[in-house]
CHARMM internal coordinates of N, CA and C (Angstrom, degrees):
IC EDIT
DIST 1 N 1 CA 1.4537
DIST 1 CA 1 C 1.5240
ANGL 1 N 1 CA 1 C 108.97
DIST 1 C 2 N 1.3221
ANGL 1 CA 1 C 2 N 116.67
DIHE 1 N 1 CA 1 C 2 N 133.32
DIST 2 N 2 CA 1.4461
ANGL 1 C 2 N 2 CA 120.08
DIHE 1 CA 1 C 2 N 2 CA 178.39
DIST 2 CA 2 C 1.5196
ANGL 2 N 2 CA 2 C 110.25
DIHE 1 C 2 N 2 CA 2 C -73.65
DIST 2 C 3 N 1.3241
ANGL 2 CA 2 C 3 N 115.31
DIHE 2 N 2 CA 2 C 3 N 156.23
DIST 3 N 3 CA 1.4502
ANGL 2 C 3 N 3 CA 120.60
DIHE 2 CA 2 C 3 N 3 CA 179.10
DIST 3 CA 3 C 1.5150
ANGL 3 N 3 CA 3 C 112.50
DIHE 2 C 3 N 3 CA 3 C 104.74
DIST 3 C 4 N 1.3193
ANGL 3 CA 3 C 4 N 118.20
DIHE 3 N 3 CA 3 C 4 N -8.47
DIST 4 N 4 CA 1.4554
ANGL 3 C 4 N 4 CA 121.09
DIHE 3 CA 3 C 4 N 4 CA -178.87
DIST 4 CA 4 C 1.5197
ANGL 4 N 4 CA 4 C 112.05
DIHE 3 C 4 N 4 CA 4 C -123.62
DIST 4 C 5 N 1.3235
ANGL 4 CA 4 C 5 N 118.07
DIHE 4 N 4 CA 4 C 5 N 10.16
DIST 5 N 5 CA 1.4561
ANGL 4 C 5 N 5 CA 121.74
DIHE 4 CA 4 C 5 N 5 CA -176.19
DIST 5 CA 5 C 1.5139
ANGL 5 N 5 CA 5 C 113.28
DIHE 4 C 5 N 5 CA 5 C -90.49
DIST 5 C 6 N 1.3101
ANGL 5 CA 5 C 6 N 114.00
DIHE 5 N 5 CA 5 C 6 N -178.42
DIST 6 N 6 CA 1.4627
ANGL 5 C 6 N 6 CA 122.19
DIHE 5 CA 5 C 6 N 6 CA 178.61
DIST 6 CA 6 C 1.5253
ANGL 6 N 6 CA 6 C 108.75
DIHE 5 C 6 N 6 CA 6 C -85.50
DIST 6 C 7 N 1.3304
ANGL 6 CA 6 C 7 N 116.97
DIHE 6 N 6 CA 6 C 7 N 138.42
DIST 7 N 7 CA 1.4622
ANGL 6 C 7 N 7 CA 122.69
DIHE 6 CA 6 C 7 N 7 CA 178.85
DIST 7 CA 7 C 1.5233
ANGL 7 N 7 CA 7 C 108.77
DIHE 6 C 7 N 7 CA 7 C -100.99
DIST 7 C 8 N 1.3357
ANGL 7 CA 7 C 8 N 115.52
DIHE 7 N 7 CA 7 C 8 N 129.24
DIST 8 N 8 CA 1.4590
ANGL 7 C 8 N 8 CA 121.70
DIHE 7 CA 7 C 8 N 8 CA 177.61
DIST 8 CA 8 C 1.5195
ANGL 8 N 8 CA 8 C 110.00
DIHE 7 C 8 N 8 CA 8 C -124.84
DIST 8 C 9 N 1.3217
ANGL 8 CA 8 C 9 N 115.57
DIHE 8 N 8 CA 8 C 9 N 149.77
DIST 9 N 9 CA 1.4569
ANGL 8 C 9 N 9 CA 120.59
DIHE 8 CA 8 C 9 N 9 CA 172.83
DIST 9 CA 9 C 1.5240
ANGL 9 N 9 CA 9 C 107.19
DIHE 8 C 9 N 9 CA 9 C -96.59
DIST 9 C 10 N 1.3259
ANGL 9 CA 9 C 10 N 116.70
DIHE 9 N 9 CA 9 C 10 N 128.97
DIST 10 N 10 CA 1.4586
ANGL 9 C 10 N 10 CA 120.91
DIHE 9 CA 9 C 10 N 10 CA 179.03
DIST 10 CA 10 C 1.5188
ANGL 10 N 10 CA 10 C 109.49
DIHE 9 C 10 N 10 CA 10 C -131.23
DIST 10 C 11 N 1.3190
ANGL 10 CA 10 C 11 N 114.49
DIHE 10 N 10 CA 10 C 11 N 151.96
DIST 11 N 11 CA 1.4566
ANGL 10 C 11 N 11 CA 120.64
DIHE 10 CA 10 C 11 N 11 CA 174.62
DIST 11 CA 11 C 1.5161
ANGL 11 N 11 CA 11 C 106.65
DIHE 10 C 11 N 11 CA 11 C -108.76
DIST 11 C 12 N 1.3278
ANGL 11 CA 11 C 12 N 116.87
DIHE 11 N 11 CA 11 C 12 N 123.75
DIST 12 N 12 CA 1.4530
ANGL 11 C 12 N 12 CA 121.73
DIHE 11 CA 11 C 12 N 12 CA 178.88
DIST 12 CA 12 C 1.5236
ANGL 12 N 12 CA 12 C 108.69
DIHE 11 C 12 N 12 CA 12 C -98.97
DIST 12 C 13 N 1.3376
ANGL 12 CA 12 C 13 N 115.41
DIHE 12 N 12 CA 12 C 13 N 128.56
DIST 13 N 13 CA 1.4625
ANGL 12 C 13 N 13 CA 121.77
DIHE 12 CA 12 C 13 N 13 CA 178.38
DIST 13 CA 13 C 1.5290
ANGL 13 N 13 CA 13 C 107.52
DIHE 12 C 13 N 13 CA 13 C -111.93
DIST 13 C 14 N 1.3378
ANGL 13 CA 13 C 14 N 117.41
DIHE 13 N 13 CA 13 C 14 N 101.49
DIST 14 N 14 CA 1.4648
ANGL 13 C 14 N 14 CA 120.36
DIHE 13 CA 13 C 14 N 14 CA 179.92
DIST 14 CA 14 C 1.5274
ANGL 14 N 14 CA 14 C 111.59
DIHE 13 C 14 N 14 CA 14 C -79.20
DIST 14 C 15 N 1.3332
ANGL 14 CA 14 C 15 N 116.06
DIHE 14 N 14 CA 14 C 15 N 169.35
DIST 15 N 15 CA 1.4699
ANGL 14 C 15 N 15 CA 122.65
DIHE 14 CA 14 C 15 N 15 CA 177.94
DIST 15 CA 15 C 1.5226
ANGL 15 N 15 CA 15 C 112.79
DIHE 14 C 15 N 15 CA 15 C 57.52
DIST 15 C 16 N 1.3161
ANGL 15 CA 15 C 16 N 116.50
DIHE 15 N 15 CA 15 C 16 N 29.87
DIST 16 N 16 CA 1.4582
ANGL 15 C 16 N 16 CA 120.94
DIHE 15 CA 15 C 16 N 16 CA 179.34
DIST 16 CA 16 C 1.5266
ANGL 16 N 16 CA 16 C 108.64
DIHE 15 C 16 N 16 CA 16 C -83.80
DIST 16 C 17 N 1.3077
ANGL 16 CA 16 C 17 N 116.86
DIHE 16 N 16 CA 16 C 17 N 154.96
DIST 17 N 17 CA 1.4649
ANGL 16 C 17 N 17 CA 120.88
DIHE 16 CA 16 C 17 N 17 CA 178.75
DIST 17 CA 17 C 1.5167
ANGL 17 N 17 CA 17 C 112.87
DIHE 16 C 17 N 17 CA 17 C -74.56
DIST 17 C 18 N 1.3363
ANGL 17 CA 17 C 18 N 116.31
DIHE 17 N 17 CA 17 C 18 N -16.01
DIST 18 N 18 CA 1.4651
ANGL 17 C 18 N 18 CA 121.05
DIHE 17 CA 17 C 18 N 18 CA -178.14
DIST 18 CA 18 C 1.5193
ANGL 18 N 18 CA 18 C 109.48
DIHE 17 C 18 N 18 CA 18 C -133.68
DIST 18 C 19 N 1.3276
ANGL 18 CA 18 C 19 N 115.35
DIHE 18 N 18 CA 18 C 19 N 164.58
DIST 19 N 19 CA 1.4681
ANGL 18 C 19 N 19 CA 120.86
DIHE 18 CA 18 C 19 N 19 CA 171.90
DIST 19 CA 19 C 1.5120
ANGL 19 N 19 CA 19 C 106.93
DIHE 18 C 19 N 19 CA 19 C -112.29
DIST 19 C 20 N 1.3227
ANGL 19 CA 19 C 20 N 115.89
DIHE 19 N 19 CA 19 C 20 N 119.59
DIST 20 N 20 CA 1.4586
ANGL 19 C 20 N 20 CA 120.36
DIHE 19 CA 19 C 20 N 20 CA -171.92
DIST 20 CA 20 C 1.5188
ANGL 20 N 20 CA 20 C 110.45
DIHE 19 C 20 N 20 CA 20 C -157.32
DIST 20 C 21 N 1.3406
ANGL 20 CA 20 C 21 N 115.71
DIHE 20 N 20 CA 20 C 21 N 145.48
DIST 21 N 21 CA 1.4612
ANGL 20 C 21 N 21 CA 121.96
DIHE 20 CA 20 C 21 N 21 CA 172.98
DIST 21 CA 21 C 1.5195
ANGL 21 N 21 CA 21 C 106.81
DIHE 20 C 21 N 21 CA 21 C -108.03
DIST 21 C 22 N 1.3196
ANGL 21 CA 21 C 22 N 116.74
DIHE 21 N 21 CA 21 C 22 N 125.21
DIST 22 N 22 CA 1.4587
ANGL 21 C 22 N 22 CA 122.32
DIHE 21 CA 21 C 22 N 22 CA -179.89
DIST 22 CA 22 C 1.5243
ANGL 22 N 22 CA 22 C 107.94
DIHE 21 C 22 N 22 CA 22 C -112.55
DIST 22 C 23 N 1.3316
ANGL 22 CA 22 C 23 N 115.48
DIHE 22 N 22 CA 22 C 23 N 113.88
DIST 23 N 23 CA 1.4706
ANGL 22 C 23 N 23 CA 120.98
DIHE 22 CA 22 C 23 N 23 CA 179.32
DIST 23 CA 23 C 1.5226
ANGL 23 N 23 CA 23 C 109.55
DIHE 22 C 23 N 23 CA 23 C -64.82
DIST 23 C 24 N 1.2966
ANGL 23 CA 23 C 24 N 116.86
DIHE 23 N 23 CA 23 C 24 N 144.15
DIST 24 N 24 CA 1.4595
ANGL 23 C 24 N 24 CA 121.78
DIHE 23 CA 23 C 24 N 24 CA 178.80
DIST 24 CA 24 C 1.5132
ANGL 24 N 24 CA 24 C 109.71
DIHE 23 C 24 N 24 CA 24 C 162.50
DIST 24 C 25 N 1.3147
ANGL 24 CA 24 C 25 N 115.00
DIHE 24 N 24 CA 24 C 25 N -169.26
DIST 25 N 25 CA 1.4512
ANGL 24 C 25 N 25 CA 120.33
DIHE 24 CA 24 C 25 N 25 CA 179.63
DIST 25 CA 25 C 1.5243
ANGL 25 N 25 CA 25 C 108.73
DIHE 24 C 25 N 25 CA 25 C -129.20
DIST 25 C 26 N 1.3080
ANGL 25 CA 25 C 26 N 119.88
DIHE 25 N 25 CA 25 C 26 N 95.57
DIST 26 N 26 CA 1.4623
ANGL 25 C 26 N 26 CA 126.21
DIHE 25 CA 25 C 26 N 26 CA 5.68
DIST 26 CA 26 C 1.5291
ANGL 26 N 26 CA 26 C 112.02
DIHE 25 C 26 N 26 CA 26 C -84.44
DIST 26 C 27 N 1.3151
ANGL 26 CA 26 C 27 N 115.29
DIHE 26 N 26 CA 26 C 27 N 162.82
DIST 27 N 27 CA 1.4571
ANGL 26 C 27 N 27 CA 121.70
DIHE 26 CA 26 C 27 N 27 CA 174.41
DIST 27 CA 27 C 1.5270
ANGL 27 N 27 CA 27 C 107.06
DIHE 26 C 27 N 27 CA 27 C -68.08
DIST 27 C 28 N 1.3461
ANGL 27 CA 27 C 28 N 116.78
DIHE 27 N 27 CA 27 C 28 N 142.03
DIST 28 N 28 CA 1.4623
ANGL 27 C 28 N 28 CA 121.59
DIHE 27 CA 27 C 28 N 28 CA 179.53
DIST 28 CA 28 C 1.5245
ANGL 28 N 28 CA 28 C 108.28
DIHE 27 C 28 N 28 CA 28 C -112.34
DIST 28 C 29 N 1.3196
ANGL 28 CA 28 C 29 N 115.78
DIHE 28 N 28 CA 28 C 29 N 133.03
DIST 29 N 29 CA 1.4583
ANGL 28 C 29 N 29 CA 121.85
DIHE 28 CA 28 C 29 N 29 CA 178.85
DIST 29 CA 29 C 1.5220
ANGL 29 N 29 CA 29 C 107.38
DIHE 28 C 29 N 29 CA 29 C -120.40
DIST 29 C 30 N 1.3320
ANGL 29 CA 29 C 30 N 116.26
DIHE 29 N 29 CA 29 C 30 N 113.22
DIST 30 N 30 CA 1.4581
ANGL 29 C 30 N 30 CA 121.40
DIHE 29 CA 29 C 30 N 30 CA 178.63
DIST 30 CA 30 C 1.5189
ANGL 30 N 30 CA 30 C 108.62
DIHE 29 C 30 N 30 CA 30 C -97.81
DIST 30 C 31 N 1.3357
ANGL 30 CA 30 C 31 N 116.08
DIHE 30 N 30 CA 30 C 31 N 128.42
DIST 31 N 31 CA 1.4607
ANGL 30 C 31 N 31 CA 121.54
DIHE 30 CA 30 C 31 N 31 CA 179.48
DIST 31 CA 31 C 1.5249
ANGL 31 N 31 CA 31 C 109.71
DIHE 30 C 31 N 31 CA 31 C -130.40
DIST 31 C 32 N 1.3245
ANGL 31 CA 31 C 32 N 115.79
DIHE 31 N 31 CA 31 C 32 N 154.00
DIST 32 N 32 CA 1.4622
ANGL 31 C 32 N 32 CA 121.42
DIHE 31 CA 31 C 32 N 32 CA -179.16
DIST 32 CA 32 C 1.5193
ANGL 32 N 32 CA 32 C 113.00
DIHE 31 C 32 N 32 CA 32 C -80.81
DIST 32 C 33 N 1.3159
ANGL 32 CA 32 C 33 N 116.84
DIHE 32 N 32 CA 32 C 33 N -22.50
DIST 33 N 33 CA 1.4669
ANGL 32 C 33 N 33 CA 122.09
DIHE 32 CA 32 C 33 N 33 CA -174.86
DIST 33 CA 33 C 1.5335
ANGL 33 N 33 CA 33 C 112.27
DIHE 32 C 33 N 33 CA 33 C -70.55
DIST 33 C 34 N 1.3344
ANGL 33 CA 33 C 34 N 117.09
DIHE 33 N 33 CA 33 C 34 N 150.97
DIST 34 N 34 CA 1.4678
ANGL 33 C 34 N 34 CA 120.89
DIHE 33 CA 33 C 34 N 34 CA 175.88
DIST 34 CA 34 C 1.5274
ANGL 34 N 34 CA 34 C 110.60
DIHE 33 C 34 N 34 CA 34 C -79.10
DIST 34 C 35 N 1.3296
ANGL 34 CA 34 C 35 N 116.14
DIHE 34 N 34 CA 34 C 35 N 161.25
DIST 35 N 35 CA 1.4735
ANGL 34 C 35 N 35 CA 119.95
DIHE 34 CA 34 C 35 N 35 CA 180.00
DIST 35 CA 35 C 1.5256
ANGL 35 N 35 CA 35 C 112.59
DIHE 34 C 35 N 35 CA 35 C -83.85
DIST 35 C 36 N 1.3046
ANGL 35 CA 35 C 36 N 117.33
DIHE 35 N 35 CA 35 C 36 N 45.24
DIST 36 N 36 CA 1.4630
ANGL 35 C 36 N 36 CA 121.58
DIHE 35 CA 35 C 36 N 36 CA -179.22
DIST 36 CA 36 C 1.5167
ANGL 36 N 36 CA 36 C 110.26
DIHE 35 C 36 N 36 CA 36 C -119.37
DIST 36 C 37 N 1.3148
ANGL 36 CA 36 C 37 N 115.70
DIHE 36 N 36 CA 36 C 37 N 137.50
DIST 37 N 37 CA 1.4706
ANGL 36 C 37 N 37 CA 123.24
DIHE 36 CA 36 C 37 N 37 CA 177.55
DIST 37 CA 37 C 1.5314
ANGL 37 N 37 CA 37 C 112.37
DIHE 36 C 37 N 37 CA 37 C 55.45
DIST 37 C 38 N 1.3313
ANGL 37 CA 37 C 38 N 117.15
DIHE 37 N 37 CA 37 C 38 N 31.37
DIST 38 N 38 CA 1.4582
ANGL 37 C 38 N 38 CA 121.05
DIHE 37 CA 37 C 38 N 38 CA 176.13
DIST 38 CA 38 C 1.5188
ANGL 38 N 38 CA 38 C 115.22
DIHE 37 C 38 N 38 CA 38 C 75.18
DIST 38 C 39 N 1.3245
ANGL 38 CA 38 C 39 N 117.56
DIHE 38 N 38 CA 38 C 39 N 9.33
DIST 39 N 39 CA 1.4705
ANGL 38 C 39 N 39 CA 120.49
DIHE 38 CA 38 C 39 N 39 CA -176.99
DIST 39 CA 39 C 1.5256
ANGL 39 N 39 CA 39 C 112.34
DIHE 38 C 39 N 39 CA 39 C -63.91
DIST 39 C 40 N 1.3264
ANGL 39 CA 39 C 40 N 117.67
DIHE 39 N 39 CA 39 C 40 N -42.67
DIST 40 N 40 CA 1.4705
ANGL 39 C 40 N 40 CA 120.68
DIHE 39 CA 39 C 40 N 40 CA 179.63
DIST 40 CA 40 C 1.5300
ANGL 40 N 40 CA 40 C 110.17
DIHE 39 C 40 N 40 CA 40 C -66.64
DIST 40 C 41 N 1.3234
ANGL 40 CA 40 C 41 N 117.45
DIHE 40 N 40 CA 40 C 41 N -38.73
DIST 41 N 41 CA 1.4692
ANGL 40 C 41 N 41 CA 120.90
DIHE 40 CA 40 C 41 N 41 CA 178.22
DIST 41 CA 41 C 1.5167
ANGL 41 N 41 CA 41 C 111.06
DIHE 40 C 41 N 41 CA 41 C -62.67
DIST 41 C 42 N 1.3282
ANGL 41 CA 41 C 42 N 117.35
DIHE 41 N 41 CA 41 C 42 N -45.86
DIST 42 N 42 CA 1.4660
ANGL 41 C 42 N 42 CA 121.34
DIHE 41 CA 41 C 42 N 42 CA 179.79
DIST 42 CA 42 C 1.5200
ANGL 42 N 42 CA 42 C 110.55
DIHE 41 C 42 N 42 CA 42 C -62.17
DIST 42 C 43 N 1.3320
ANGL 42 CA 42 C 43 N 116.73
DIHE 42 N 42 CA 42 C 43 N -42.10
DIST 43 N 43 CA 1.4655
ANGL 42 C 43 N 43 CA 120.59
DIHE 42 CA 42 C 43 N 43 CA 179.26
DIST 43 CA 43 C 1.5276
ANGL 43 N 43 CA 43 C 110.68
DIHE 42 C 43 N 43 CA 43 C -65.36
DIST 43 C 44 N 1.3302
ANGL 43 CA 43 C 44 N 117.01
DIHE 43 N 43 CA 43 C 44 N -39.24
DIST 44 N 44 CA 1.4669
ANGL 43 C 44 N 44 CA 120.87
DIHE 43 CA 43 C 44 N 44 CA 179.47
DIST 44 CA 44 C 1.5256
ANGL 44 N 44 CA 44 C 111.11
DIHE 43 C 44 N 44 CA 44 C -65.54
DIST 44 C 45 N 1.3338
ANGL 44 CA 44 C 45 N 116.99
DIHE 44 N 44 CA 44 C 45 N -43.17
DIST 45 N 45 CA 1.4657
ANGL 44 C 45 N 45 CA 121.07
DIHE 44 CA 44 C 45 N 45 CA 178.53
DIST 45 CA 45 C 1.5257
ANGL 45 N 45 CA 45 C 110.31
DIHE 44 C 45 N 45 CA 45 C -62.31
DIST 45 C 46 N 1.3142
ANGL 45 CA 45 C 46 N 117.00
DIHE 45 N 45 CA 45 C 46 N -43.64
DIST 46 N 46 CA 1.4664
ANGL 45 C 46 N 46 CA 121.45
DIHE 45 CA 45 C 46 N 46 CA 179.50
DIST 46 CA 46 C 1.5256
ANGL 46 N 46 CA 46 C 111.07
DIHE 45 C 46 N 46 CA 46 C -62.69
DIST 46 C 47 N 1.3266
ANGL 46 CA 46 C 47 N 116.63
DIHE 46 N 46 CA 46 C 47 N -44.62
DIST 47 N 47 CA 1.4633
ANGL 46 C 47 N 47 CA 121.29
DIHE 46 CA 46 C 47 N 47 CA -179.86
DIST 47 CA 47 C 1.5287
ANGL 47 N 47 CA 47 C 111.60
DIHE 46 C 47 N 47 CA 47 C -66.10
DIST 47 C 48 N 1.3241
ANGL 47 CA 47 C 48 N 117.34
DIHE 47 N 47 CA 47 C 48 N -42.61
DIST 48 N 48 CA 1.4656
ANGL 47 C 48 N 48 CA 120.89
DIHE 47 CA 47 C 48 N 48 CA 178.24
DIST 48 CA 48 C 1.5309
ANGL 48 N 48 CA 48 C 111.55
DIHE 47 C 48 N 48 CA 48 C -66.77
DIST 48 C 49 N 1.3247
ANGL 48 CA 48 C 49 N 117.35
DIHE 48 N 48 CA 48 C 49 N -38.07
DIST 49 N 49 CA 1.4672
ANGL 48 C 49 N 49 CA 120.80
DIHE 48 CA 48 C 49 N 49 CA 177.56
DIST 49 CA 49 C 1.5249
ANGL 49 N 49 CA 49 C 110.38
DIHE 48 C 49 N 49 CA 49 C -60.76
DIST 49 C 50 N 1.3152
ANGL 49 CA 49 C 50 N 115.65
DIHE 49 N 49 CA 49 C 50 N -42.86
DIST 50 N 50 CA 1.4676
ANGL 49 C 50 N 50 CA 120.70
DIHE 49 CA 49 C 50 N 50 CA 178.39
DIST 50 CA 50 C 1.5269
ANGL 50 N 50 CA 50 C 110.35
DIHE 49 C 50 N 50 CA 50 C -66.93
DIST 50 C 51 N 1.3178
ANGL 50 CA 50 C 51 N 117.18
DIHE 50 N 50 CA 50 C 51 N -41.35
DIST 51 N 51 CA 1.4734
ANGL 50 C 51 N 51 CA 122.48
DIHE 50 CA 50 C 51 N 51 CA -178.60
DIST 51 CA 51 C 1.5281
ANGL 51 N 51 CA 51 C 111.51
DIHE 50 C 51 N 51 CA 51 C -62.86
DIST 51 C 52 N 1.3321
ANGL 51 CA 51 C 52 N 116.91
DIHE 51 N 51 CA 51 C 52 N -45.75
DIST 52 N 52 CA 1.4646
ANGL 51 C 52 N 52 CA 121.22
DIHE 51 CA 51 C 52 N 52 CA -176.92
DIST 52 CA 52 C 1.5301
ANGL 52 N 52 CA 52 C 113.17
DIHE 51 C 52 N 52 CA 52 C -90.40
DIST 52 C 53 N 1.3210
ANGL 52 CA 52 C 53 N 117.51
DIHE 52 N 52 CA 52 C 53 N -17.27
DIST 53 N 53 CA 1.4542
ANGL 52 C 53 N 53 CA 120.92
DIHE 52 CA 52 C 53 N 53 CA -178.16
DIST 53 CA 53 C 1.5150
ANGL 53 N 53 CA 53 C 112.94
DIHE 52 C 53 N 53 CA 53 C 70.23
DIST 53 C 54 N 1.3291
ANGL 53 CA 53 C 54 N 116.43
DIHE 53 N 53 CA 53 C 54 N 32.43
DIST 54 N 54 CA 1.4606
ANGL 53 C 54 N 54 CA 120.88
DIHE 53 CA 53 C 54 N 54 CA 179.19
DIST 54 CA 54 C 1.5275
ANGL 54 N 54 CA 54 C 109.60
DIHE 53 C 54 N 54 CA 54 C -154.69
DIST 54 C 55 N 1.3104
ANGL 54 CA 54 C 55 N 115.86
DIHE 54 N 54 CA 54 C 55 N 179.43
DIST 55 N 55 CA 1.4585
ANGL 54 C 55 N 55 CA 121.08
DIHE 54 CA 54 C 55 N 55 CA -179.00
DIST 55 CA 55 C 1.5198
ANGL 55 N 55 CA 55 C 111.14
DIHE 54 C 55 N 55 CA 55 C -73.47
DIST 55 C 56 N 1.3170
ANGL 55 CA 55 C 56 N 114.60
DIHE 55 N 55 CA 55 C 56 N 142.94
DIST 56 N 56 CA 1.4655
ANGL 55 C 56 N 56 CA 121.34
DIHE 55 CA 55 C 56 N 56 CA 179.07
DIST 56 CA 56 C 1.5231
ANGL 56 N 56 CA 56 C 107.51
DIHE 55 C 56 N 56 CA 56 C -137.00
DIST 56 C 57 N 1.3238
ANGL 56 CA 56 C 57 N 116.25
DIHE 56 N 56 CA 56 C 57 N 141.64
DIST 57 N 57 CA 1.4628
ANGL 56 C 57 N 57 CA 120.29
DIHE 56 CA 56 C 57 N 57 CA 172.64
DIST 57 CA 57 C 1.5172
ANGL 57 N 57 CA 57 C 109.23
DIHE 56 C 57 N 57 CA 57 C -146.10
DIST 57 C 58 N 1.3095
ANGL 57 CA 57 C 58 N 115.21
DIHE 57 N 57 CA 57 C 58 N 151.26
DIST 58 N 58 CA 1.4618
ANGL 57 C 58 N 58 CA 121.37
DIHE 57 CA 57 C 58 N 58 CA 177.51
DIST 58 CA 58 C 1.5184
ANGL 58 N 58 CA 58 C 107.93
DIHE 57 C 58 N 58 CA 58 C -83.76
DIST 58 C 59 N 1.3379
ANGL 58 CA 58 C 59 N 115.87
DIHE 58 N 58 CA 58 C 59 N 126.98
DIST 59 N 59 CA 1.4655
ANGL 58 C 59 N 59 CA 120.35
DIHE 58 CA 58 C 59 N 59 CA -179.48
DIST 59 CA 59 C 1.5247
ANGL 59 N 59 CA 59 C 112.20
DIHE 58 C 59 N 59 CA 59 C -114.24
DIST 59 C 60 N 1.3308
ANGL 59 CA 59 C 60 N 116.92
DIHE 59 N 59 CA 59 C 60 N -4.50
DIST 60 N 60 CA 1.4579
ANGL 59 C 60 N 60 CA 120.16
DIHE 59 CA 59 C 60 N 60 CA 178.53
DIST 60 CA 60 C 1.5140
ANGL 60 N 60 CA 60 C 111.56
DIHE 59 C 60 N 60 CA 60 C -165.90
DIST 60 C 61 N 1.3243
ANGL 60 CA 60 C 61 N 116.89
DIHE 60 N 60 CA 60 C 61 N 147.12
DIST 61 N 61 CA 1.4499
ANGL 60 C 61 N 61 CA 121.39
DIHE 60 CA 60 C 61 N 61 CA 176.20
DIST 61 CA 61 C 1.5078
ANGL 61 N 61 CA 61 C 114.48
DIHE 60 C 61 N 61 CA 61 C 80.23
DIST 61 C 62 N 1.3109
ANGL 61 CA 61 C 62 N 117.75
DIHE 61 N 61 CA 61 C 62 N 31.71
DIST 62 N 62 CA 1.4666
ANGL 61 C 62 N 62 CA 120.84
DIHE 61 CA 61 C 62 N 62 CA -176.53
DIST 62 CA 62 C 1.5223
ANGL 62 N 62 CA 62 C 113.51
DIHE 61 C 62 N 62 CA 62 C -58.85
DIST 62 C 63 N 1.3116
ANGL 62 CA 62 C 63 N 117.94
DIHE 62 N 62 CA 62 C 63 N -27.65
DIST 63 N 63 CA 1.4662
ANGL 62 C 63 N 63 CA 120.46
DIHE 62 CA 62 C 63 N 63 CA -179.03
DIST 63 CA 63 C 1.5230
ANGL 63 N 63 CA 63 C 112.64
DIHE 62 C 63 N 63 CA 63 C -106.49
DIST 63 C 64 N 1.3269
ANGL 63 CA 63 C 64 N 116.81
DIHE 63 N 63 CA 63 C 64 N 11.60
DIST 64 N 64 CA 1.4656
ANGL 63 C 64 N 64 CA 122.15
DIHE 63 CA 63 C 64 N 64 CA 178.66
DIST 64 CA 64 C 1.5176
ANGL 64 N 64 CA 64 C 109.31
DIHE 63 C 64 N 64 CA 64 C -118.78
DIST 64 C 65 N 1.3183
ANGL 64 CA 64 C 65 N 116.63
DIHE 64 N 64 CA 64 C 65 N 163.15
DIST 65 N 65 CA 1.4663
ANGL 64 C 65 N 65 CA 119.50
DIHE 64 CA 64 C 65 N 65 CA 175.23
DIST 65 CA 65 C 1.5218
ANGL 65 N 65 CA 65 C 111.40
DIHE 64 C 65 N 65 CA 65 C -73.96
DIST 65 C 66 N 1.3341
ANGL 65 CA 65 C 66 N 116.56
DIHE 65 N 65 CA 65 C 66 N -32.53
DIST 66 N 66 CA 1.4600
ANGL 65 C 66 N 66 CA 120.48
DIHE 65 CA 65 C 66 N 66 CA 176.12
DIST 66 CA 66 C 1.5222
ANGL 66 N 66 CA 66 C 107.68
DIHE 65 C 66 N 66 CA 66 C -85.21
DIST 66 C 67 N 1.3246
ANGL 66 CA 66 C 67 N 116.14
DIHE 66 N 66 CA 66 C 67 N 123.58
DIST 67 N 67 CA 1.4556
ANGL 66 C 67 N 67 CA 121.06
DIHE 66 CA 66 C 67 N 67 CA -175.62
DIST 67 CA 67 C 1.5164
ANGL 67 N 67 CA 67 C 110.78
DIHE 66 C 67 N 67 CA 67 C -129.70
DIST 67 C 68 N 1.3136
ANGL 67 CA 67 C 68 N 115.37
DIHE 67 N 67 CA 67 C 68 N 155.16
DIST 68 N 68 CA 1.4638
ANGL 67 C 68 N 68 CA 121.87
DIHE 67 CA 67 C 68 N 68 CA 169.93
DIST 68 CA 68 C 1.5167
ANGL 68 N 68 CA 68 C 106.21
DIHE 67 C 68 N 68 CA 68 C -104.39
DIST 68 C 69 N 1.3259
ANGL 68 CA 68 C 69 N 116.31
DIHE 68 N 68 CA 68 C 69 N 126.46
DIST 69 N 69 CA 1.4607
ANGL 68 C 69 N 69 CA 120.59
DIHE 68 CA 68 C 69 N 69 CA 178.03
DIST 69 CA 69 C 1.5082
ANGL 69 N 69 CA 69 C 109.68
DIHE 68 C 69 N 69 CA 69 C -120.98
DIST 69 C 70 N 1.3222
ANGL 69 CA 69 C 70 N 115.05
DIHE 69 N 69 CA 69 C 70 N 147.29
DIST 70 N 70 CA 1.4577
ANGL 69 C 70 N 70 CA 121.43
DIHE 69 CA 69 C 70 N 70 CA 177.63
DIST 70 CA 70 C 1.5209
ANGL 70 N 70 CA 70 C 108.35
DIHE 69 C 70 N 70 CA 70 C -106.22
DIST 70 C 71 N 1.3271
ANGL 70 CA 70 C 71 N 115.24
DIHE 70 N 70 CA 70 C 71 N 126.54
DIST 71 N 71 CA 1.4604
ANGL 70 C 71 N 71 CA 122.84
DIHE 70 CA 70 C 71 N 71 CA 178.05
DIST 71 CA 71 C 1.5259
ANGL 71 N 71 CA 71 C 107.06
DIHE 70 C 71 N 71 CA 71 C -102.10
DIST 71 C 72 N 1.3311
ANGL 71 CA 71 C 72 N 118.00
DIHE 71 N 71 CA 71 C 72 N 119.88
DIST 72 N 72 CA 1.4549
ANGL 71 C 72 N 72 CA 122.33
DIHE 71 CA 71 C 72 N 72 CA -176.83
DIST 72 CA 72 C 1.5211
ANGL 72 N 72 CA 72 C 110.87
DIHE 71 C 72 N 72 CA 72 C -125.89
DIST 72 C 73 N 1.3177
ANGL 72 CA 72 C 73 N 115.75
DIHE 72 N 72 CA 72 C 73 N 156.03
DIST 73 N 73 CA 1.4633
ANGL 72 C 73 N 73 CA 121.93
DIHE 72 CA 72 C 73 N 73 CA 175.31
DIST 73 CA 73 C 1.5204
ANGL 73 N 73 CA 73 C 108.90
DIHE 72 C 73 N 73 CA 73 C -69.98
DIST 73 C 74 N 1.3159
ANGL 73 CA 73 C 74 N 117.42
DIHE 73 N 73 CA 73 C 74 N 157.43
DIST 74 N 74 CA 1.4759
ANGL 73 C 74 N 74 CA 121.56
DIHE 73 CA 73 C 74 N 74 CA 176.11
DIST 74 CA 74 C 1.4486
ANGL 74 N 74 CA 74 C 108.65
DIHE 73 C 74 N 74 CA 74 C -66.02
END
COOR INIT
IC SEED 1 N 1 CA 1 C
IC BUILD
């Protein structure tokens, strides 16, 4: 259930040549998708979900590169 997970700050880098999660403070998520029509956000959520093995959703900063994401258990 969402609302009880851990909140992380991540920086999303759209139009990247690779898709990669770089651990750090803040965590950096590189995606190939452009920042149009939410494509980069969807790609970042998918990549983070795979990286953590759990549900992820953006809870803040949807139109910025710096985002707050919630990591929740399945």
